N, C-alpha and C positions, 0 to 999 in steps of 0.2 A: 561694921554692924556693931551697935551699942544697945545694951539692955536698959530698961528703965531705971535700973539701980547703978547705971553708969559704968558697966563693965564691958570692955571690948571683947567680942566673942569670935570674930572672924571676918570674912569678906563675902560679899554677895557673889554667888556663883551662877545662879540661874533664876529666871522668873518664869513660872508656868502660866500660860495663857489658855483660856477656854476657847470654845468654838465661836464665841461672840467677840473674841478680841480682848476680853477683860482678864487682868491678872487674877489668879486664884491662890498662889502660894509662891514662896521664894525658897531657894535652897541656899544655905549658908555653908561655906567651906571653912573648917576650923582645923586646928592642930598644926604641928610642924609640917611644912610644905603643903598645907591645906588638903591633906588625905581624907579627913572625916568630913561628911556632909550631913546636915540637919535640914528637915523640911519644916517650914513655918507657914501657917496660913496667913494669907494677905491681910486678914482682919487684925493680926497681931503686929502689923507694922504701924507705928504711930506716925512717923514722918520719914520722908525720904527726899534726898536730893543727890546731885552728883558727887558730893563729898561725904555726907553723913546719913546713915540710915539708923533710925531709932525704933526698937521694938517696944511693945507694951508689956512684955514679959520680963521676969527677973532672970538673973544668971541661973539660978536653981531651976526655974522652969524650963529654960533653954536646955540644960543638961538632961532634962527628962523627955525632950522632943525625940521623935523617931529618927533613926538614922537612914 
């Protein structure tokens, strides 16, 4: 996972899916051994593929995301 200001922040852990089968949010695992998790609304995902996921938020905004 990479922020819009090009900081690597962690790895994709989970994608939450609503009742209609649409993604609603992602959970990013961060920290040593990926013990910390942050929830990010799907609207803040700019681009995603099998190798790189880019968020529309900055590293500072990611740090303020709920755990």
